[in-house]
FILO-412642 format. One record per residue (C-alpha): x, y, z; residue number from 1. Coordinates in nm, 4 decimals. Layout:
// residues N
+----------+----------+----------+-----+
|       px |       py |       pz |   i |
+----------+----------+----------+-----+
|        X |        Y |        Z | NUM |
...
+----------+----------+----------+-----+
This chain:
// residues 453
+----------+----------+----------+-----+
|       px |       py |       pz |   i |
+----------+----------+----------+-----+
|   0.0075 |  -0.0010 |  -0.0036 |   1 |
|   0.1262 |   0.3437 |  -0.0877 |   2 |
|   0.0829 |   0.6626 |   0.1165 |   3 |
|   0.1210 |   1.0375 |  -0.0124 |   4 |
|  -0.0729 |   1.3360 |  -0.1609 |   5 |
|  -0.3946 |   1.2389 |  -0.3198 |   6 |
|  -0.5103 |   1.6155 |  -0.4064 |   7 |
|  -0.3826 |   1.9571 |  -0.3999 |   8 |
|  -0.5236 |   2.3202 |  -0.4049 |   9 |
|  -0.3891 |   2.6704 |  -0.3639 |  10 |
|  -0.4711 |   3.0267 |  -0.2914 |  11 |
|  -0.2475 |   3.3221 |  -0.3660 |  12 |
|  -0.2969 |   3.6921 |  -0.3133 |  13 |
|  -0.4847 |   3.8319 |  -0.6060 |  14 |
|  -0.2775 |   4.1597 |  -0.6249 |  15 |
|   0.0911 |   4.1955 |  -0.7216 |  16 |
|   0.3532 |   4.4647 |  -0.7729 |  17 |
|   0.5742 |   4.3996 |  -1.0706 |  18 |
|   0.9459 |   4.3647 |  -0.9771 |  19 |
|   1.0354 |   4.6164 |  -1.2218 |  20 |
|   0.8258 |   4.8701 |  -1.0587 |  21 |
|   0.9826 |   4.7847 |  -0.7219 |  22 |
|   1.3380 |   4.7757 |  -0.8762 |  23 |
|   1.2928 |   5.1321 |  -1.0398 |  24 |
|   1.1638 |   5.2848 |  -0.7259 |  25 |
|   1.4626 |   5.1432 |  -0.5213 |  26 |
|   1.7333 |   5.2309 |  -0.7732 |  27 |
|   1.7936 |   4.8620 |  -0.8367 |  28 |
|   1.8707 |   4.7424 |  -1.2076 |  29 |
|   1.5485 |   4.5372 |  -1.2869 |  30 |
|   1.7742 |   4.2932 |  -1.4699 |  31 |
|   1.9346 |   4.2139 |  -1.1475 |  32 |
|   1.6278 |   4.0845 |  -1.0005 |  33 |
|   1.4510 |   3.9559 |  -1.3226 |  34 |
|   1.7249 |   3.7698 |  -1.4892 |  35 |
|   1.9512 |   3.7251 |  -1.1784 |  36 |
|   1.6924 |   3.6073 |  -0.9335 |  37 |
|   1.4177 |   3.5067 |  -1.1630 |  38 |
|   1.1685 |   3.7484 |  -0.9963 |  39 |
|   0.8883 |   3.8990 |  -1.1960 |  40 |
|   0.6006 |   3.9582 |  -0.9528 |  41 |
|   0.5490 |   3.9799 |  -0.5837 |  42 |
|   0.1905 |   3.9095 |  -0.4466 |  43 |
|   0.0674 |   4.0963 |  -0.1512 |  44 |
|  -0.2238 |   4.0392 |   0.0963 |  45 |
|  -0.5261 |   4.2836 |   0.0355 |  46 |
|  -0.6719 |   4.4775 |   0.3307 |  47 |
|  -0.9230 |   4.1971 |   0.4126 |  48 |
|  -0.6627 |   3.8970 |   0.4031 |  49 |
|  -0.4306 |   3.7484 |   0.6427 |  50 |
|  -0.2856 |   3.3973 |   0.6820 |  51 |
|  -0.5952 |   3.2598 |   0.8219 |  52 |
|  -0.7875 |   3.3724 |   0.4986 |  53 |
|  -0.5119 |   3.2201 |   0.2649 |  54 |
|  -0.5416 |   2.8881 |   0.4299 |  55 |
|  -0.9244 |   2.8683 |   0.4357 |  56 |
|  -0.9404 |   2.9605 |   0.0860 |  57 |
|  -0.6973 |   2.6781 |  -0.0191 |  58 |
|  -0.8769 |   2.4511 |   0.2225 |  59 |
|  -1.2137 |   2.5217 |   0.0795 |  60 |
|  -1.1067 |   2.4899 |  -0.2734 |  61 |
|  -0.9455 |   2.1407 |  -0.1873 |  62 |
|  -1.2815 |   2.0276 |  -0.0155 |  63 |
|  -1.5156 |   2.1434 |  -0.3124 |  64 |
|  -1.2954 |   2.0626 |  -0.6054 |  65 |
|  -1.2412 |   1.7016 |  -0.4586 |  66 |
|  -1.5736 |   1.6518 |  -0.3063 |  67 |
|  -1.4212 |   1.5690 |   0.0235 |  68 |
|  -1.6445 |   1.4357 |   0.2977 |  69 |
|  -1.5238 |   1.6105 |   0.6067 |  70 |
|  -1.6242 |   1.3296 |   0.8221 |  71 |
|  -1.3408 |   1.1327 |   0.6595 |  72 |
|  -1.0953 |   1.3791 |   0.7719 |  73 |
|  -0.8999 |   1.2971 |   1.1039 |  74 |
|  -0.6254 |   1.5571 |   1.1008 |  75 |
|  -0.5942 |   1.9026 |   0.9655 |  76 |
|  -0.2310 |   2.0154 |   1.0435 |  77 |
|  -0.0965 |   2.3651 |   0.9595 |  78 |
|   0.2499 |   2.4538 |   0.8646 |  79 |
|   0.3168 |   2.8315 |   0.8979 |  80 |
|   0.5602 |   3.0980 |   1.0466 |  81 |
|   0.2884 |   3.3658 |   1.0249 |  82 |
|   0.0731 |   3.2762 |   1.3041 |  83 |
|  -0.1811 |   3.5578 |   1.4231 |  84 |
|  -0.1981 |   3.4283 |   1.7859 |  85 |
|   0.0795 |   3.2989 |   2.0271 |  86 |
|  -0.1718 |   3.0536 |   2.1609 |  87 |
|  -0.4583 |   2.9728 |   1.9239 |  88 |
|  -0.3489 |   2.8058 |   1.6231 |  89 |
|  -0.4424 |   2.8881 |   1.2742 |  90 |
|  -0.5788 |   2.5223 |   1.2422 |  91 |
|  -0.8458 |   2.6122 |   1.4857 |  92 |
|  -0.9543 |   2.9021 |   1.3034 |  93 |
|  -0.9777 |   2.6573 |   0.9989 |  94 |
|  -1.2060 |   2.4327 |   1.1794 |  95 |
|  -1.4551 |   2.6781 |   1.2905 |  96 |
|  -1.4548 |   2.8316 |   0.9395 |  97 |
|  -1.5095 |   2.5013 |   0.7574 |  98 |
|  -1.8058 |   2.4184 |   0.9869 |  99 |
|  -1.9351 |   2.7722 |   0.9142 | 100 |
|  -1.9533 |   2.6852 |   0.5514 | 101 |
|  -2.0071 |   2.3033 |   0.5486 | 102 |
|  -2.2129 |   2.2249 |   0.8546 | 103 |
|  -2.1696 |   2.2522 |   1.2335 | 104 |
|  -1.9767 |   1.9473 |   1.4136 | 105 |
|  -1.8620 |   1.8214 |   1.0887 | 106 |
|  -1.4884 |   1.8234 |   1.2037 | 107 |
|  -1.5704 |   1.7832 |   1.5937 | 108 |
|  -1.3568 |   1.4738 |   1.6010 | 109 |
|  -1.0721 |   1.6091 |   1.3811 | 110 |
|  -0.7191 |   1.6643 |   1.5255 | 111 |
|  -0.5782 |   2.0105 |   1.4786 | 112 |
|  -0.2316 |   2.1609 |   1.5329 | 113 |
|   0.0013 |   2.4230 |   1.3784 | 114 |
|   0.3684 |   2.3151 |   1.3166 | 115 |
|   0.6397 |   2.6132 |   1.3330 | 116 |
|   0.9999 |   2.5694 |   1.2018 | 117 |
|   1.0360 |   2.8424 |   0.9575 | 118 |
|   0.9954 |   2.7467 |   0.6044 | 119 |
|   1.0095 |   2.3608 |   0.6714 | 120 |
|   0.7071 |   2.3715 |   0.9187 | 121 |
|   0.4521 |   2.2416 |   0.6148 | 122 |
|   0.6881 |   1.9353 |   0.5684 | 123 |
|   0.7088 |   1.8573 |   0.9080 | 124 |
|   0.3212 |   1.8765 |   0.9216 | 125 |
|   0.3040 |   1.6489 |   0.6113 | 126 |
|   0.5517 |   1.3896 |   0.7248 | 127 |
|   0.3679 |   1.3503 |   1.0556 | 128 |
|   0.0389 |   1.3149 |   0.8526 | 129 |
|   0.1918 |   1.0428 |   0.6215 | 130 |
|   0.3044 |   0.8549 |   0.9336 | 131 |
|  -0.0477 |   0.8745 |   1.0763 | 132 |
|  -0.2111 |   0.7538 |   0.7637 | 133 |
|   0.0493 |   0.4687 |   0.7256 | 134 |
|  -0.0422 |   0.3466 |   1.0871 | 135 |
|  -0.4273 |   0.4065 |   0.9740 | 136 |
|  -0.4715 |   0.3240 |   0.6222 | 137 |
|  -0.8377 |   0.3893 |   0.5971 | 138 |
|  -0.8122 |   0.7558 |   0.7472 | 139 |
|  -0.7207 |   1.0648 |   0.5671 | 140 |
|  -0.5563 |   1.3852 |   0.6770 | 141 |
|  -0.4970 |   1.7436 |   0.5337 | 142 |
|  -0.1992 |   1.9659 |   0.5509 | 143 |
|  -0.2374 |   2.3459 |   0.5000 | 144 |
|   0.0632 |   2.5649 |   0.4313 | 145 |
|  -0.0211 |   2.9436 |   0.4805 | 146 |
|   0.2185 |   3.2348 |   0.5193 | 147 |
|   0.2805 |   3.5909 |   0.4271 | 148 |
|   0.6502 |   3.6764 |   0.3579 | 149 |
|   0.6791 |   4.0333 |   0.4587 | 150 |
|   1.0102 |   4.2167 |   0.4697 | 151 |
|   1.1036 |   4.5673 |   0.5871 | 152 |
|   1.0788 |   4.8394 |   0.3277 | 153 |
|   1.4186 |   4.9096 |   0.1539 | 154 |
|   1.5521 |   4.5804 |   0.2935 | 155 |
|   1.7441 |   4.3186 |   0.0885 | 156 |
|   1.4557 |   4.0829 |   0.1226 | 157 |
|   1.1788 |   4.3140 |   0.0090 | 158 |
|   1.1979 |   4.1934 |  -0.3402 | 159 |
|   1.1108 |   3.8377 |  -0.2292 | 160 |
|   0.7918 |   3.8990 |  -0.0581 | 161 |
|   0.4777 |   3.6874 |  -0.1252 | 162 |
|   0.1609 |   3.5557 |   0.0301 | 163 |
|  -0.0771 |   3.2519 |  -0.0265 | 164 |
|  -0.1405 |   2.8871 |   0.0718 | 165 |
|  -0.1319 |   2.5352 |  -0.0525 | 166 |
|  -0.3572 |   2.2545 |   0.0740 | 167 |
|  -0.2774 |   1.8947 |   0.0548 | 168 |
|  -0.5072 |   1.5866 |   0.0850 | 169 |
|  -0.2946 |   1.2830 |   0.2452 | 170 |
|  -0.4329 |   0.9291 |   0.2005 | 171 |
|  -0.3421 |   0.5678 |   0.1292 | 172 |
|  -0.3232 |   0.4979 |  -0.2493 | 173 |
|  -0.2953 |   0.8428 |  -0.3567 | 174 |
|  -0.3492 |   0.9829 |  -0.6976 | 175 |
|  -0.0790 |   1.2117 |  -0.7223 | 176 |
|   0.2463 |   1.0951 |  -0.5441 | 177 |
|   0.3412 |   0.8329 |  -0.3134 | 178 |
|   0.6403 |   0.8801 |  -0.0686 | 179 |
|   0.9136 |   0.6414 |  -0.0101 | 180 |
|   0.9658 |   0.5707 |   0.3656 | 181 |
|   1.3307 |   0.7210 |   0.3574 | 182 |
|   1.3622 |   1.0558 |   0.4937 | 183 |
|   1.6963 |   1.2373 |   0.5958 | 184 |
|   1.7415 |   1.5142 |   0.8112 | 185 |
|   2.0192 |   1.7620 |   0.8964 | 186 |
|   1.9560 |   2.0147 |   1.1914 | 187 |
|   2.1539 |   2.2773 |   1.3652 | 188 |
|   2.0453 |   2.5543 |   1.6129 | 189 |
|   2.1620 |   2.8960 |   1.4450 | 190 |
|   2.0328 |   3.2491 |   1.3948 | 191 |
|   2.0306 |   3.2663 |   1.0219 | 192 |
|   1.6796 |   3.4051 |   1.0027 | 193 |
|   1.4258 |   3.4682 |   1.2911 | 194 |
|   1.1284 |   3.6711 |   1.4224 | 195 |
|   1.2191 |   3.7594 |   1.7820 | 196 |
|   1.0058 |   3.9573 |   2.0261 | 197 |
|   1.1439 |   4.3067 |   2.0567 | 198 |
|   1.1044 |   4.5006 |   2.3624 | 199 |
|   1.0067 |   4.8761 |   2.4323 | 200 |
|   1.0139 |   5.0415 |   2.7709 | 201 |
|   0.6637 |   5.1409 |   2.9002 | 202 |
|   0.7799 |   5.5083 |   2.9313 | 203 |
|   0.8258 |   5.5115 |   2.5582 | 204 |
|   0.4700 |   5.4553 |   2.4636 | 205 |
|   0.2641 |   5.7458 |   2.4114 | 206 |
|  -0.1063 |   5.7937 |   2.3061 | 207 |
|  -0.2528 |   5.5768 |   2.5621 | 208 |
|  -0.5044 |   5.8150 |   2.7202 | 209 |
|  -0.7937 |   5.6076 |   2.6203 | 210 |
|  -0.6659 |   5.2770 |   2.7775 | 211 |
|  -0.5433 |   5.3984 |   3.0985 | 212 |
|  -0.6648 |   5.0937 |   3.2906 | 213 |
|  -0.5182 |   4.8365 |   3.0189 | 214 |
|  -0.2036 |   5.0664 |   3.0218 | 215 |
|  -0.1341 |   5.0730 |   3.3878 | 216 |
|  -0.1307 |   4.6793 |   3.4043 | 217 |
|   0.1506 |   4.6547 |   3.1549 | 218 |
|   0.4884 |   4.5214 |   3.2527 | 219 |
|   0.7981 |   4.7903 |   3.2430 | 220 |
|   0.9272 |   4.6278 |   2.9468 | 221 |
|   0.6537 |   4.5610 |   2.6615 | 222 |
|   0.6987 |   4.2665 |   2.4151 | 223 |
|   0.6149 |   4.3507 |   2.0571 | 224 |
|   0.6275 |   4.1051 |   1.7722 | 225 |
|   0.6882 |   4.2153 |   1.4234 | 226 |
|   0.6006 |   4.0323 |   1.0929 | 227 |
|   0.9339 |   4.1096 |   0.9271 | 228 |
|   1.2395 |   3.8923 |   1.0171 | 229 |
|   1.5845 |   3.9405 |   1.1354 | 230 |
|   1.8315 |   3.7841 |   0.9020 | 231 |
|   2.1755 |   3.7965 |   0.7133 | 232 |
|   2.1286 |   3.7020 |   0.3494 | 233 |
|   2.4745 |   3.5494 |   0.2962 | 234 |
|   2.4782 |   3.3479 |   0.6223 | 235 |
|   2.1186 |   3.2136 |   0.5468 | 236 |
|   2.2328 |   3.1126 |   0.2140 | 237 |
|   2.5273 |   2.9133 |   0.3536 | 238 |
|   2.3050 |   2.7615 |   0.6153 | 239 |
|   2.0795 |   2.6633 |   0.3392 | 240 |
|   2.3555 |   2.5033 |   0.1509 | 241 |
|   2.5083 |   2.3428 |   0.4685 | 242 |
|   2.1803 |   2.1591 |   0.5952 | 243 |
|   2.0666 |   2.0619 |   0.2486 | 244 |
|   2.4145 |   1.9201 |   0.1308 | 245 |
|   2.4404 |   1.7124 |   0.4813 | 246 |
|   2.0706 |   1.5905 |   0.4383 | 247 |
|   2.1200 |   1.4996 |   0.0749 | 248 |
|   2.4294 |   1.2737 |   0.1659 | 249 |
|   2.2602 |   1.1263 |   0.4566 | 250 |
|   1.9671 |   1.0384 |   0.2336 | 251 |
|   2.2058 |   0.8583 |  -0.0111 | 252 |
|   2.3541 |   0.6628 |   0.2725 | 253 |
|   2.0185 |   0.5780 |   0.3921 | 254 |
|   1.9071 |   0.4734 |   0.0436 | 255 |
|   2.2229 |   0.2670 |  -0.0025 | 256 |
|   2.2701 |   0.4591 |  -0.3364 | 257 |
|   2.6256 |   0.3828 |  -0.5073 | 258 |
|   2.5580 |   0.6535 |  -0.7674 | 259 |
|   2.4276 |   1.0032 |  -0.7736 | 260 |
|   2.0769 |   1.0122 |  -0.6120 | 261 |
|   1.9761 |   1.3190 |  -0.8244 | 262 |
|   2.0398 |   1.1390 |  -1.1577 | 263 |
|   1.7258 |   0.8967 |  -1.0775 | 264 |
|   1.5053 |   1.2041 |  -1.0024 | 265 |
|   1.2930 |   1.3256 |  -1.3040 | 266 |
|   1.2411 |   1.6473 |  -1.1075 | 267 |
|   1.3928 |   1.8188 |  -0.8203 | 268 |
|   1.1649 |   2.0358 |  -0.5923 | 269 |
|   1.3471 |   2.2601 |  -0.3424 | 270 |
|   1.2411 |   2.5386 |  -0.1012 | 271 |
|   1.2443 |   2.8613 |  -0.3226 | 272 |
|   1.2738 |   3.1925 |  -0.1345 | 273 |
|   1.3090 |   3.3300 |  -0.4781 | 274 |
|   1.2817 |   3.1502 |  -0.8112 | 275 |
|   1.6336 |   3.0870 |  -0.8850 | 276 |
|   1.7533 |   3.0013 |  -0.5135 | 277 |
|   1.7378 |   2.6294 |  -0.5888 | 278 |
|   1.9651 |   2.6233 |  -0.9012 | 279 |
|   2.2107 |   2.8605 |  -0.7062 | 280 |
|   2.2096 |   2.6310 |  -0.3965 | 281 |
|   2.2129 |   2.2888 |  -0.5852 | 282 |
|   2.5515 |   2.3460 |  -0.7631 | 283 |
|   2.7399 |   2.2275 |  -0.4788 | 284 |
|   2.5571 |   1.9043 |  -0.4443 | 285 |
|   2.5689 |   1.8686 |  -0.8174 | 286 |
|   2.9300 |   1.8773 |  -0.8202 | 287 |
|   3.0180 |   1.6717 |  -0.5225 | 288 |
|   2.7936 |   1.3968 |  -0.6253 | 289 |
|   2.8681 |   1.4019 |  -0.9937 | 290 |
|   2.9220 |   1.0821 |  -1.1769 | 291 |
|   3.2702 |   1.2150 |  -1.3052 | 292 |
|   3.3713 |   1.3329 |  -0.9599 | 293 |
|   3.4233 |   1.6855 |  -1.0971 | 294 |
|   3.4785 |   1.8205 |  -0.7371 | 295 |
|   3.6039 |   1.6428 |  -0.4361 | 296 |
|   3.5581 |   1.8700 |  -0.1489 | 297 |
|   3.9327 |   1.8538 |  -0.0525 | 298 |
|   4.0283 |   2.1855 |  -0.2241 | 299 |
|   4.1187 |   2.4833 |  -0.0343 | 300 |
|   3.8257 |   2.7298 |   0.0353 | 301 |
|   3.9049 |   2.9578 |  -0.2613 | 302 |
|   3.9779 |   2.6893 |  -0.5207 | 303 |
|   3.6457 |   2.5028 |  -0.3985 | 304 |
|   3.4408 |   2.8275 |  -0.4445 | 305 |
|   3.6040 |   2.9039 |  -0.7706 | 306 |
|   3.5398 |   2.5509 |  -0.9225 | 307 |
|   3.1608 |   2.5735 |  -0.7822 | 308 |
|   3.1083 |   2.9147 |  -0.9858 | 309 |
|   3.2822 |   2.7609 |  -1.3083 | 310 |
|   3.0582 |   2.4543 |  -1.2679 | 311 |
|   2.7241 |   2.6555 |  -1.2194 | 312 |
|   2.7995 |   2.8516 |  -1.5374 | 313 |
|   2.8690 |   2.5380 |  -1.7383 | 314 |
|   2.6398 |   2.4303 |  -2.0227 | 315 |
|   2.6041 |   2.0880 |  -1.8624 | 316 |
|   2.4579 |   2.2413 |  -1.5508 | 317 |
|   2.2363 |   2.4754 |  -1.7221 | 318 |
|   2.0958 |   2.1971 |  -1.9057 | 319 |
|   2.0717 |   2.0047 |  -1.5761 | 320 |
|   1.8669 |   2.3044 |  -1.4385 | 321 |
|   1.6426 |   2.3405 |  -1.7350 | 322 |
|   1.5472 |   1.9761 |  -1.7146 | 323 |
|   1.5070 |   1.9204 |  -1.3454 | 324 |
|   1.4638 |   2.2430 |  -1.1670 | 325 |
|   1.2877 |   2.5057 |  -1.4079 | 326 |
|   0.9487 |   2.3696 |  -1.3954 | 327 |
|   0.9376 |   2.4260 |  -1.0348 | 328 |
|   1.0508 |   2.8030 |  -1.0755 | 329 |
|   0.7504 |   2.9146 |  -1.3005 | 330 |
|   0.5129 |   2.9872 |  -1.0343 | 331 |
|   0.7669 |   3.1179 |  -0.7798 | 332 |
|   0.8590 |   3.4004 |  -1.0337 | 333 |
|   0.4891 |   3.5015 |  -1.0469 | 334 |
|   0.4256 |   3.4824 |  -0.6748 | 335 |
|   0.7168 |   3.5305 |  -0.4569 | 336 |
|   0.8107 |   3.3612 |  -0.1401 | 337 |
|   0.5361 |   3.1413 |   0.0481 | 338 |
|   0.7578 |   3.0400 |   0.3273 | 339 |
|   0.5957 |   2.6896 |   0.4302 | 340 |
|   0.4050 |   2.6652 |   0.0980 | 341 |
|   0.7040 |   2.7397 |  -0.1283 | 342 |
|   0.8070 |   2.3793 |  -0.1807 | 343 |
|   0.4668 |   2.2677 |  -0.2468 | 344 |
|   0.3932 |   2.5351 |  -0.4822 | 345 |
|   0.7124 |   2.4373 |  -0.6738 | 346 |
|   0.5845 |   2.0791 |  -0.6892 | 347 |
|   0.2374 |   2.2148 |  -0.8201 | 348 |
|   0.4031 |   2.4414 |  -1.0486 | 349 |
|   0.6014 |   2.1230 |  -1.1911 | 350 |
|   0.2715 |   1.9245 |  -1.2061 | 351 |
|   0.0996 |   2.1864 |  -1.3994 | 352 |
|   0.3575 |   2.2466 |  -1.6436 | 353 |
|   0.3934 |   1.8925 |  -1.7185 | 354 |
|  -0.0071 |   1.8585 |  -1.7443 | 355 |
|  -0.0232 |   2.1632 |  -1.9845 | 356 |
|   0.2691 |   2.0307 |  -2.1859 | 357 |
|   0.1228 |   1.6984 |  -2.2046 | 358 |
|   0.4174 |   1.5128 |  -2.0503 | 359 |
|   0.3520 |   1.1743 |  -1.9015 | 360 |
|   0.5421 |   1.1679 |  -1.5697 | 361 |
|   0.3793 |   0.8573 |  -1.4295 | 362 |
|   0.5965 |   0.6321 |  -1.2370 | 363 |
|   0.8863 |   0.9100 |  -1.2475 | 364 |
|   1.0533 |   0.9718 |  -0.9111 | 365 |
|   1.0772 |   1.3244 |  -0.7917 | 366 |
|   1.3166 |   1.4393 |  -0.5324 | 367 |
|   1.2503 |   1.6969 |  -0.2575 | 368 |
|   1.4994 |   1.9148 |  -0.0702 | 369 |
|   1.3376 |   2.0975 |   0.1962 | 370 |
|   1.4688 |   2.3781 |   0.4155 | 371 |
|   1.3712 |   2.5916 |   0.7202 | 372 |
|   1.6055 |   2.8530 |   0.8778 | 373 |
|   1.6953 |   2.8064 |   1.2390 | 374 |
|   1.8000 |   2.5535 |   1.0669 | 375 |
|   1.6960 |   2.2119 |   0.9234 | 376 |
|   1.6735 |   2.0413 |   0.5918 | 377 |
|   1.4828 |   1.7096 |   0.4902 | 378 |
|   1.5405 |   1.5103 |   0.1902 | 379 |
|   1.2815 |   1.2681 |   0.0598 | 380 |
|   1.1553 |   1.1261 |  -0.2514 | 381 |
|   0.8178 |   0.9940 |  -0.4133 | 382 |
|   0.6845 |   0.8318 |  -0.7347 | 383 |
|   0.4032 |   0.9877 |  -0.9473 | 384 |
|   0.1192 |   0.7912 |  -0.9516 | 385 |
|  -0.1220 |   0.6761 |  -1.2545 | 386 |
|  -0.3974 |   0.9372 |  -1.1834 | 387 |
|  -0.1827 |   1.2331 |  -1.1251 | 388 |
|  -0.3102 |   1.4302 |  -1.4357 | 389 |
|  -0.6848 |   1.3844 |  -1.3459 | 390 |
|  -0.5989 |   1.4870 |  -0.9797 | 391 |
|  -0.4498 |   1.8327 |  -1.1021 | 392 |
|  -0.6637 |   1.9033 |  -1.3904 | 393 |
|  -0.9069 |   2.1440 |  -1.1932 | 394 |
|  -0.6238 |   2.3274 |  -1.0361 | 395 |
|  -0.5743 |   2.6036 |  -1.3172 | 396 |
|  -0.2525 |   2.7360 |  -1.1462 | 397 |
|  -0.1080 |   2.9323 |  -1.4360 | 398 |
|  -0.4586 |   3.0592 |  -1.5467 | 399 |
|  -0.5242 |   3.2007 |  -1.2067 | 400 |
|  -0.1833 |   3.3634 |  -1.1692 | 401 |
|  -0.2475 |   3.5464 |  -1.5113 | 402 |
|  -0.5604 |   3.7069 |  -1.3590 | 403 |
|  -0.3444 |   3.8711 |  -1.0882 | 404 |
|  -0.4310 |   4.2560 |  -1.0497 | 405 |
|  -0.1456 |   4.4872 |  -1.0863 | 406 |
|  -0.0892 |   4.7697 |  -0.8130 | 407 |
|   0.1127 |   5.0855 |  -0.8103 | 408 |
|   0.4076 |   5.1651 |  -0.6108 | 409 |
|   0.2161 |   5.4250 |  -0.3808 | 410 |
|  -0.0550 |   5.1502 |  -0.3194 | 411 |
|   0.2101 |   4.8952 |  -0.2152 | 412 |
|   0.3883 |   5.1055 |   0.0261 | 413 |
|   0.0356 |   5.1893 |   0.1877 | 414 |
|  -0.0560 |   4.8435 |   0.2298 | 415 |
|   0.2927 |   4.7464 |   0.3627 | 416 |
|   0.2546 |   5.0212 |   0.6184 | 417 |
|  -0.1165 |   4.9254 |   0.6954 | 418 |
|  -0.2290 |   5.2795 |   0.6082 | 419 |
|  -0.4747 |   5.1525 |   0.3486 | 420 |
|  -0.8035 |   5.0808 |   0.5107 | 421 |
|  -1.0067 |   4.9623 |   0.2119 | 422 |
|  -0.9610 |   4.6398 |  -0.0027 | 423 |
|  -0.7964 |   4.7054 |  -0.3563 | 424 |
|  -0.9961 |   4.4326 |  -0.5123 | 425 |
|  -1.3758 |   4.3780 |  -0.3995 | 426 |
|  -1.3653 |   4.0099 |  -0.2448 | 427 |
|  -1.5821 |   3.7667 |  -0.4265 | 428 |
|  -1.6115 |   3.3963 |  -0.3709 | 429 |
|  -1.3601 |   3.3734 |  -0.0794 | 430 |
|  -1.3168 |   3.4154 |   0.2943 | 431 |
|  -1.2417 |   3.7770 |   0.4358 | 432 |
|  -1.1220 |   3.8872 |   0.7796 | 433 |
|  -1.4606 |   4.0516 |   0.8754 | 434 |
|  -1.3752 |   4.1893 |   1.2224 | 435 |
|  -1.1267 |   4.2116 |   1.5085 | 436 |
|  -1.3005 |   4.2632 |   1.8514 | 437 |
|  -1.1834 |   4.5870 |   2.0234 | 438 |
|  -1.4547 |   4.6398 |   2.2578 | 439 |
|  -1.5624 |   4.3408 |   2.4649 | 440 |
|  -1.2818 |   4.3182 |   2.7359 | 441 |
|  -1.2975 |   3.9409 |   2.7380 | 442 |
|  -1.2513 |   3.9066 |   2.3583 | 443 |
|  -1.0174 |   4.1836 |   2.2744 | 444 |
|  -0.8259 |   4.0856 |   1.9603 | 445 |
|  -1.0615 |   3.7932 |   1.8685 | 446 |
|  -1.0779 |   3.7662 |   1.4916 | 447 |
|  -1.4065 |   3.6999 |   1.3166 | 448 |
|  -1.4280 |   3.5701 |   0.9499 | 449 |
|  -1.6948 |   3.5250 |   0.6762 | 450 |
|  -1.7506 |   3.3819 |   0.3580 | 451 |
|  -1.8290 |   3.6295 |   0.0547 | 452 |
|  -2.0225 |   3.4554 |  -0.2478 | 453 |
+----------+----------+----------+-----+
């Protein structure tokens, strides 16, 4: 019996800023971002959207498009690093919203929880659900990855922003992909990218006259959470390479592979903070595990780096990228970073590309190289199943992305600063954030959502 992904659905922000517009306003050469990093657009949440909204939209599509009976779902596990509450998980919001739309108590016996480990949290959730279904073959689980990748204005991460969600149905005998039981992990506790609580002194806060009782009860130092991360790009890239390399060669050992593992993979799906990140990071693994041993790892540091640069520019490596990596990059270039959903969007992009190109990938092996800052990598593989094309026929990924609405730079900055108080696009056929409670003292901050037909 096989176990893996039976169905997939997605939701991404419906508005975008062209990368060229951002580059021109930041005095950056557009070609550096478009041709150098593979970026074309970055999607942004509208006023009525947050991570719960994106997750609920993707989950609703998954349920409707695949006629899922909610009583069959034993788990809804969420991967995110954009939680809107330090206690109440996004998964609990999703249960409430699905019952609001599909019927009270339909998910009353469903287990729900959030997984957080930067961009690999969704893979962690999926692995857990696969293990659960493997032990309980008659049961099904759903994984939802939902995130908003937001960076400070004028920062080096600004042009990689994105927003959206991917939902996966996990089952036995899946239609899309069945995963092998071999998983390799590499972990190290580092500060390459993180979202710490900052503190500000009580005396530094002004404008509290309307909240005197609330304000008097505050601590001398007040913790403030900020969506934008603390990161150092070059160090983060090195951590990505180190963890992924170690996990890859651990996987090779577990699989008892005597030759290059990547040669057996039809496509390679990697975490993509930006479209070309995978091809930039994979050159080291490609070189170290090449059948002709083009690099050994025993070179001195300068010689090692020079060889990697030379190999990454070679025609052989470019052909390798075009064959095994490029299909996963297509959607990323139009969306931006989805954090936990990035690797699954890369997988969906590859499936959609093969479906529209009428390429039969049945029985082909796909390799997955996942990464999350902090830091951890997981490497695993799966085999594409016979009914994959039928299962993805309703997804319409590229057609949906083509309908994205272009906004101007001024609107972008107002959205980023949360100065815009109305929606750019009128919501239709989707969930919205309806209200945040600010009057009832026992419910301050409670978020309420509703479906808009």
